[in-house]
Every structure is written in structure tokens, then in C-alpha cells.
Residue frames relative to the residue before (quaternion, step in Angstrom):
aa qw qx qy qz dx dy dz
M 1.0000 0.0000 0.0000 0.0000 0.00 0.00 0.00
I 0.1556 -0.7874 0.5890 0.0937 3.58 -1.09 0.76
A 0.2178 -0.7748 0.5798 0.1270 3.56 -0.90 0.83
R 0.1722 -0.7574 0.6230 0.0928 3.61 -1.04 0.82
V 0.0044 -0.7856 0.6176 -0.0372 3.54 -0.77 1.01
P 0.3270 -0.7702 0.5248 0.1561 3.54 -0.55 1.33
T 0.0637 0.7581 -0.6422 0.0935 3.51 -1.01 0.97
A 0.2474 -0.7679 0.5587 0.1924 3.60 -1.21 -0.34
C 0.1762 -0.7363 0.6346 0.1552 3.47 -1.32 0.28
V 0.4376 -0.6987 0.5125 0.2402 3.54 -1.27 0.48
Y 0.0514 -0.7613 0.6464 -0.0059 3.55 -0.85 1.04
G 0.7981 -0.0210 -0.0323 0.6014 3.59 -0.30 1.21
V 0.7475 -0.3312 0.2440 0.5216 3.57 -0.39 -1.17
D 0.6114 0.5697 -0.3169 0.4486 3.48 1.43 -0.14
G 0.4033 -0.6612 0.5807 0.2510 3.58 -1.27 0.61
I 0.1399 -0.7651 0.6259 0.0581 3.59 -1.08 0.86
K 0.4042 -0.7173 0.5043 0.2605 3.58 -0.72 1.05
I 0.0402 -0.7526 0.6570 -0.0180 3.58 -1.06 0.95
D 0.2184 -0.7145 0.6482 0.1471 3.51 -1.14 0.88
V 0.1935 -0.7228 0.6502 0.1318 3.47 -1.11 0.90
E 0.0962 -0.8077 0.5816 0.0100 3.43 -0.56 1.32
V 0.1121 -0.8251 0.5535 0.0194 3.60 -0.69 1.01
D 0.0133 0.7679 -0.6403 0.0062 3.59 -0.90 0.86
I 0.1298 -0.7486 0.6477 0.0571 3.47 -1.18 0.88
A 0.0166 0.8177 -0.5726 0.0566 3.56 -0.60 1.13
Y 0.5783 -0.5479 0.4537 0.3994 3.56 -1.22 0.38
G 0.4365 0.6708 -0.5179 0.3021 3.50 -1.11 0.76
L 0.7205 -0.3979 0.3079 0.4773 3.52 -1.22 -0.08
P 0.5267 -0.6497 0.4145 0.3587 3.58 -0.81 0.91
A 0.2176 0.7413 -0.6120 0.1690 3.50 -0.99 1.00
F 0.1717 -0.7517 0.6291 0.0988 3.58 -1.15 0.54
N 0.0357 0.8245 -0.5567 0.0947 3.56 -0.16 1.36
M 0.1396 -0.7712 0.6194 0.0468 3.53 -1.04 0.94
V 0.0055 -0.7617 0.6473 -0.0296 3.63 -0.93 1.07
G 0.5920 0.5741 -0.4522 0.3398 3.42 -1.39 0.27
L 0.6296 -0.5868 0.3112 0.4030 3.55 1.04 0.85
P 0.2397 0.7653 -0.5702 0.1779 3.68 0.69 0.89
E 0.4275 -0.6665 0.5555 0.2540 3.59 -1.17 0.73
A 0.7404 -0.3900 0.2859 0.4670 3.54 -1.29 0.07
S 0.6684 0.5445 -0.3016 0.4073 3.58 0.77 -0.95
V 0.6540 0.4882 -0.2931 0.4981 3.50 1.12 -0.81
K 0.6582 0.5128 -0.3264 0.4441 3.59 0.92 -0.82
E 0.6139 0.5388 -0.3405 0.4657 3.59 1.18 -0.58
S 0.5042 0.6642 -0.4220 0.3555 3.64 1.15 -0.29
K 0.5393 0.6478 -0.4123 0.3456 3.54 1.11 -0.59
E 0.7109 0.4409 -0.2881 0.4661 3.56 0.81 -0.93
R 0.6076 0.5405 -0.3568 0.4598 3.66 1.09 -0.66
V 0.6810 0.4885 -0.2796 0.4685 3.56 0.93 -0.90
R 0.6435 0.4953 -0.3386 0.4753 3.54 0.79 -0.76
S 0.6974 0.4548 -0.2913 0.4711 3.65 0.72 -0.89
A 0.6525 0.5154 -0.3389 0.4402 3.60 0.88 -0.85
I 0.6724 0.4857 -0.3222 0.4562 3.61 0.83 -0.94
K 0.6867 0.4810 -0.3187 0.4421 3.64 0.85 -0.71
N 0.7004 0.4661 -0.2555 0.4764 3.51 1.03 -0.90
A 0.6202 0.5065 -0.3494 0.4865 3.56 1.23 -0.18
G 0.6405 -0.5956 0.3034 0.3782 3.54 1.32 0.17
F 0.5718 0.5505 -0.3696 0.4831 3.56 1.33 0.20
E 0.4744 -0.6579 0.5138 0.2796 3.52 -1.29 0.49
F 0.3239 -0.7568 0.5304 0.2026 3.57 -0.76 1.01
P 0.5012 -0.6850 0.4311 0.3063 3.65 -0.68 1.00
G 0.2840 -0.7744 0.5479 0.1398 3.55 -0.99 0.88
D 0.4886 0.6434 -0.4121 0.4214 3.45 1.23 0.73
R 0.6438 -0.4887 0.3911 0.4402 3.57 -1.34 -0.22
I 0.0621 -0.7785 0.6246 0.0006 3.62 -0.73 1.16
T 0.1175 -0.7535 0.6468 0.0083 3.45 -1.00 1.15
V 0.0836 -0.7687 0.6337 0.0233 3.58 -0.88 0.92
N 0.0452 -0.7964 0.6029 0.0126 3.52 -0.82 1.04
L 0.2120 -0.7674 0.5972 0.0974 3.53 -0.77 1.10
A 0.0389 -0.8268 0.5593 -0.0462 3.59 -0.22 1.33
P 0.5000 -0.1919 -0.8444 0.0120 1.48 -2.07 1.54
A 0.5533 -0.6490 0.4217 0.3081 3.49 -1.20 0.75
D 0.6629 0.5392 -0.3372 0.3950 3.62 1.08 -0.39
V 0.6118 0.5314 -0.3439 0.4743 3.56 1.32 0.10
R 0.4139 -0.7390 0.4830 0.2219 3.45 -0.77 1.02
K 0.1697 -0.8170 0.5470 0.0661 3.63 -0.70 1.04
E 0.1058 0.8001 -0.5857 0.0746 3.55 -0.94 0.95
G 0.6417 0.5136 -0.3875 0.4175 3.51 -1.18 0.50
S 0.5539 -0.6538 0.4340 0.2782 3.39 -1.36 0.29
S 0.4325 0.7477 -0.4189 0.2801 3.61 1.33 -0.10
F 0.6109 0.5680 -0.3556 0.4216 3.59 1.27 -0.27
D 0.4307 0.7146 -0.4673 0.2923 3.67 1.19 -0.22
L 0.7213 0.4631 -0.2729 0.4369 3.56 0.53 -1.17
P 0.6971 0.4464 -0.3224 0.4592 3.66 0.70 -0.84
I 0.6153 0.5219 -0.3690 0.4614 3.69 1.09 -0.56
A 0.6654 0.5119 -0.2922 0.4580 3.57 0.98 -0.84
I 0.6588 0.4880 -0.3017 0.4867 3.53 1.03 -0.81
G 0.6157 0.5335 -0.3521 0.4607 3.63 1.17 -0.54
I 0.6070 0.5311 -0.3288 0.4914 3.55 1.03 -0.86
L 0.7161 0.4594 -0.2777 0.4462 3.56 0.62 -1.01
A 0.6296 0.5122 -0.3402 0.4750 3.61 1.08 -0.59
V 0.6342 0.4923 -0.3481 0.4839 3.62 0.95 -0.70
M 0.6891 0.4718 -0.2883 0.4684 3.57 1.02 -0.63
K 0.4486 -0.7333 0.3842 0.3369 3.45 1.42 0.00
V 0.3603 0.7085 -0.4981 0.3467 3.56 1.19 0.64
I 0.7384 0.2294 -0.0940 0.6271 3.57 1.22 -0.73
R 0.4125 -0.6968 0.5218 0.2684 3.56 -0.91 0.84
T 0.4564 -0.6973 0.4618 0.3036 3.65 -0.79 0.88
E 0.5595 0.5888 -0.4059 0.4189 3.63 1.14 -0.52
A 0.6230 0.5811 -0.3337 0.4035 3.57 1.10 -0.70
L 0.6122 0.5702 -0.3245 0.4414 3.55 1.31 -0.42
H 0.5191 0.6700 -0.4031 0.3451 3.61 1.20 -0.53
D 0.8590 0.1241 -0.1105 0.4843 3.55 -1.04 0.77
H 0.5880 0.4924 -0.4194 0.4857 3.60 1.07 0.82
L 0.1774 -0.7021 0.6734 0.1486 3.45 -1.40 0.39
I 0.0903 -0.8447 0.5274 -0.0070 3.63 -0.60 1.06
A 0.0961 0.7924 -0.5961 0.0864 3.60 -0.95 0.90
G 0.3606 0.7182 -0.5492 0.2290 3.62 -0.96 0.67
E 0.3584 -0.6692 0.6062 0.2372 3.55 -1.35 0.54
L 0.2868 -0.7451 0.5769 0.1725 3.53 -1.09 0.83
S 0.3189 -0.6738 0.6265 0.2276 3.52 -1.22 0.60
L 0.6937 -0.5006 0.3221 0.4054 3.53 -1.28 0.48
D 0.7060 0.4694 -0.2826 0.4487 3.62 1.05 -0.69
G 0.6404 -0.5306 0.3305 0.4462 3.61 1.25 0.13
G 0.5212 0.6380 -0.4282 0.3715 3.65 1.19 -0.12
I 0.3899 -0.7217 0.5343 0.2040 3.61 -1.22 0.48
K 0.1586 -0.8072 0.5657 0.0565 3.60 -0.66 1.15
P 0.5906 -0.5954 0.4123 0.3560 3.56 -1.23 0.65
V 0.1610 -0.7692 0.6086 0.1096 3.62 -1.11 0.48
R 0.5332 -0.6170 0.4765 0.3285 3.53 -1.36 0.31
G 0.7667 0.4011 -0.2819 0.4144 3.57 -1.27 0.55
I 0.3374 0.7644 -0.4988 0.2303 3.60 1.10 0.32
L 0.5936 0.5783 -0.3743 0.4161 3.62 0.95 -0.78
P 0.7290 0.4025 -0.3012 0.4646 3.69 0.59 -0.90
M 0.5867 0.5525 -0.3722 0.4604 3.56 1.12 -0.51
A 0.6642 0.4921 -0.2967 0.4782 3.60 0.87 -0.88
M 0.6304 0.5138 -0.3293 0.4797 3.64 1.03 -0.73
L 0.6548 0.4893 -0.3257 0.4751 3.56 0.97 -0.76
A 0.6135 0.5664 -0.3547 0.4207 3.56 0.99 -0.61
R 0.6131 0.5132 -0.3242 0.5055 3.53 1.14 -0.92
E 0.6728 0.5093 -0.3275 0.4251 3.67 0.71 -1.11
E 0.7235 0.4389 -0.2379 0.4767 3.60 0.96 -0.89
K 0.3977 -0.7391 0.4413 0.3176 3.60 1.30 -0.02
I 0.3035 0.7151 -0.5317 0.3374 3.46 1.04 1.02
G 0.4236 -0.7913 0.3897 0.2063 3.59 -0.43 1.19
T 0.8229 0.1419 -0.0077 0.5501 3.61 0.95 -0.87
V 0.1190 -0.7557 0.6359 0.1013 3.51 -1.07 0.77
I 0.2170 -0.7432 0.6242 0.1043 3.54 -1.02 0.88
V 0.0748 0.8035 -0.5753 0.1331 3.55 -0.60 1.26
P 0.6223 -0.4971 0.4080 0.4462 3.66 -1.15 0.28
A 0.6529 -0.5288 0.4065 0.3590 3.50 -1.24 0.73
G 0.6735 0.5263 -0.2886 0.4315 3.64 1.02 -0.68
N 0.6817 0.4351 -0.2460 0.5343 3.47 1.43 -0.29
G 0.4293 0.7434 -0.4515 0.2435 3.64 1.24 -0.27
A 0.6809 0.4786 -0.3121 0.4581 3.66 0.76 -0.90
E 0.6494 0.4940 -0.3593 0.4530 3.64 0.94 -0.65
A 0.6755 0.4841 -0.3023 0.4668 3.61 0.91 -0.86
S 0.6232 0.5784 -0.3310 0.4094 3.58 1.11 -0.66
I 0.4953 0.6705 -0.3995 0.3815 3.57 1.26 -0.25
V 0.6625 0.4882 -0.2737 0.4979 3.47 1.21 -0.73
R 0.3354 -0.7686 0.5196 0.1637 3.53 -0.74 1.12
N 0.8307 0.2513 -0.2130 0.4489 3.59 -1.40 0.43
I 0.6292 0.3703 -0.4320 0.5295 3.49 0.92 1.11
N 0.3846 -0.6929 0.5479 0.2678 3.46 -1.28 0.41
V 0.2183 -0.8014 0.5517 0.0763 3.52 -0.94 0.93
L 0.0605 -0.7555 0.6515 0.0321 3.56 -0.75 0.97
G 0.4901 0.6402 -0.4647 0.3660 3.56 -0.49 1.26
């Protein structure tokens, strides 16, 4: 099963929609990220692994592949942590994939499973409105910033 979690990145002053696609398959344990991730995104593997375990969930010991689509857009920053973790939990059936529909999710994870604010939430929220995405899920520290955008629900 593959989980798709909508998120965004910021390019200049614009938000660009990114789909975090997660697949967990049998095989030697590995955590691979593809789709032009920068170093800060690649580092998210360790934050995601620790956050999931320290939040009380079992981290899968299988082969995890995360694709950040579209592959031709450079991705940077820590805002992909939360959508990657949610994608992993969705493939593990901890979260229902239907619950991800009509949401845009962004946030950095701390090692203890907490969610930290990230930069660029305003362009992401504006993108959500343009794309007719009804709800954005952001860190509590970014809730006020995202709430500036009208006609979307903000959870954060």
C-alpha cells in the first residue's frame, strides 16, 4: 500500500504543491528518499524515526521508500518531517488514508515527537486555498500565520 500526503514547499515567494508518497515493502531495513531532496530533507529520516518511536509507535523494520513528487522540484527545509511521518503511519494503518484527503500538512518533528514551527507557512496556506484544499495542518507556532489566509480551515 502507498500513502500520499499533500504538503508544499516554498520557491521564492510561492508555494508549490508536493505529494509525499510513502511505500513500505518487505526487504532489508532501509529508509530511502527520492525526488530531489536537499540535505536538510534527507536529515529528516532520523528525526522521523525517533519521533515515531518516542511518540509510542513501532517504527517499521522494513524497506521504506519516500518519494517527494514532482521529482524535478528541489525540496529543502524541515517542513517535510510531519507529512513523512504521517505517511509512514498511514501505510502502517495507524492513520486512515481517507483522513488525509483535502488536507495540506507541514511541520518539523522534534526527537520526542513534538512538532516545531517551520518557515514558509503563509505561501503554503495560500497555495492550499488556490488548490481548493480545505484544511491545513501546521505546528501550533504557525497557526496564527496560516490563519491570515481566508476560506481555509487551520489546525495548528
